[in-house]
N, C-alpha and C positions, 0 to 999 in steps of 0.2 A: 370585708376586704380591706377598705381604709383608703381613701387617696386625698386626706386632707391637705398633705405637704405638697403634692405636684396636683392642684386641680385641673390643670388643662392637659394632662399627660393623657394620651390616645390609649389605646389598647397593646402597643406595641411596646411604648416606653413604660407602660406602668408595667406589664409583663417582665420586663426588663429587670425594674424596679423590684420584686416582689420574687424574681428568679424563675416566673410561671413561664410555658410556653404562649404564646400568640393567640395563639388556637383556644389553650382554655381560657385564658383572660378576656377574651373579646366574649367567649359562650357566657362566662360566670357575670359581664359586666351587660349582657342584654339579658341574662335571669332577672338581676337584681335592678334591671332599668337606670343603669346608672348610665347618664347621657352626657357628654362633655359639649358646652356650647361654642360653638363655631361654627362659619359659614357652609351651609349646606353645600354637597356636590353629587351630583348623578340625580336618580331620580327623586322625587319629593312625593312623599306620603299625601295621596289625595291630589294631585296636580294636576291627576287627568281622568276625565271619565272613565269608568268600566266599560272591557269589550262586549262586543254580542259573544253570547256562549258560542267556543267553535262547533263542529263536528263530533262524533264518536270514532274516533279513527282507528280504535280496535276493533268496533263491529264488524268487519270483513274477517276478523279470525276467530269469530266466534260462532259456535255452531248450535242451532235452535231446535228442540223437537216438536215444537208448537209455535211457529212466528204469530200467532196471535196469544199467546201466554209465555210470552220470551223468558218471565222467571222460572219457569216449569221446565225442567230437565235440559238446561241450558250448559253445554261441555265450553267448560274454560282453557282447556288445555292448551289449544292452537296459539292461544294469547301469546303465551312464553317465546314463542317464533318471533313476534314483534318487534323485540329488542326495547319494548317501551318500559319504562318508569312510570309506576303508579303513586298516587298522592293521597292524602287524606290527615285531618285532625279529629282528635278523640278529646273528650270532656275528662277530667279526675278531679274529684272533688277533694281538695284537703284543706284542714285548719280552718272548717267552716267559709270555704271561696271555691270558685272553680279555675282550675288550671287548665292550661291546651298544651298539649304533643301535638306537634305535625311530623309526621314522618313521610320519607320517599321509599319507596322498595323498589327494587331492581327485580321486575319479573321471570328472567331467564335463570336467576341465581336465587331469588326468593332471598336475596340479603337487602338487610336497613342500611340504604347508603349514605342516608340523607336525615337530621333529625332536629328538632327545636322544642323547648319548653319556653312556655311562658305564662302572663298573667291575663294576655287579651285575645282573640280569635280575628286577629287581623291578618291584612295581606302582607303585612311584615312579618308577622311570624312565619307563615307559608313560603316567603320568598329567600328568607336567611335560612330554611330547612333545605332548599333548593340549591343554595348558593355552599352550604355547606357538603352536598352531593358533589357538586362538579369541583371542588375544589379536591377532590381524590379520585373522581372517576369520571371518563368519558362521557359527552353530552351523548345523551339517547337519542334515536332518531323519533321518537314518541315520548309525549310526558302528557299524563292522563287523570283526570281527578271528575269528580264530580263539579254542579256547576254553580255552587258557593262563591260568593263574591271575593272571597279572598284568595282566589284562584283566577280572576277573571280581570285582575287590574293590568293598567296599562304597563306596568313593571314587568309581570309576569309575561307578556305577550311582547315586549319591545327583547327584553332576554333570549328568550325563544326564538324572536325573528334573528337576532344576533347570532345565535348559534348554529341556526337551521335544524332547531327541534318543533315537531309539529305538535303544536297544543292541542289537545282534545278532550273532551266533558262528555260525561256521561247525558243520557237525555232526562229530563224532569221526573222527578219520584219513581226513579229505578237504581235504587240502589244496586242491584244486583252486578249491574253491568260495572262497577268497580267491586266484582266480587274478593277478588285477593287480600284486597287492602281491609274489606270489612271484615274477613276470616281473620287476618294478622293479629288486628286489635283485641277482637277478643281472645283468643289465646294470650298477647302480650297481656292482657290485664288478669287473668286467670294466674299465670306465671310470677308478675309480679306480686300481687297476693295485696292484701290488706293495707293502709297507707297510716296507720295508725304509729308504726313504731318509729315514722319519722317527725323531729320536730321542727324543722322549716324549709325553705325551700331549697336551701345547698343541700342538704339529707335528700331530699325527693331527688332532687339534680343527680347526685351521684345515684341513688337506686335504680332511676331510670336507664341511665348510662352502663350500668353494671348487666342490668336486664337485657337491655339491645347488644351488648357485647357477648353476653351469655348466648343469646339465640343465634347471631352470627357465627359465632365460634365451637362453641359446644352444643347446644341442644339439636339434636337430629332430624331433621326434617324426614317427614313422613314421605313424601314424593321421592326423596333422593337417599334415603337408608343412610344419609351423615348430613354433616353440617350445611348451612349455607355458604359457608367460606372455605370447606373441602371441597364442594362440588363446581363452587368458581373455579378452583383451582384446577380440578380435573378438566374444566370445562376448556381451560387454556393450554393444556397439554395433550390435547384431541384433537384429529381432523375435524374440519367442519363441513358438515353436509350444506345441504341447498337450503335447509330450514334454518342453519345454522348452529345446529347441534349434533354432537357424533351421532353414530347410527349405535356405537356400542354405549352410551351414556342414554341414550333413548331407550336400549332394551333395558338400563340398569333400572331407571325410575317408569318401568313400563307404561312409557308414551306410547 
């Protein structure tokens, strides 16, 4: 990217200089871990202790076939009425090292509303994924994850408190409680395919961005018989029931 002529440029000025959007410039600066030396503002990495894991706010929406074996026959479908976002990250083995992709998924539409690719699975990676979602979408009532420390940092807690979001976490050792996210990553990796065609992180970043765009806008979702973006558009055009989804759309997706 090159910033030797203007070493103190932040992402906005550097974007003006390169003719890029501020959003693109910030993402690529984060990807290559370009940090501008200056006084830090706001939250500090590691400045506060991690919070205690919150309760699972999605549990009331789940239907269990057998409470003693909750992973067997669990019905997730009612969770879409919660209006929640769910989040998680996955590992990508690339050029002899691990990369990490953090994703935020809207349960109601199954759209990826935010994501971040990085070289370390820190709370900053997952926090930036949430921030990217909030720049384009209204805050959800619930933000759900597992109990990884990446999601339980003070900065996540403070952000949710400020925006009136209930921070939620699955029980320990219960990955099925974030089943939508687990399922999404499996399909995404299948669609993305081998990473050997890509020669550097910039190429991988573009490939991930294209695949997420394809998933959101072109790939037909089996639950909706249309893409998540198309379903989100239909959702905005139709009357809302008590569950938050129109009767017509509920019939269409077989709910």
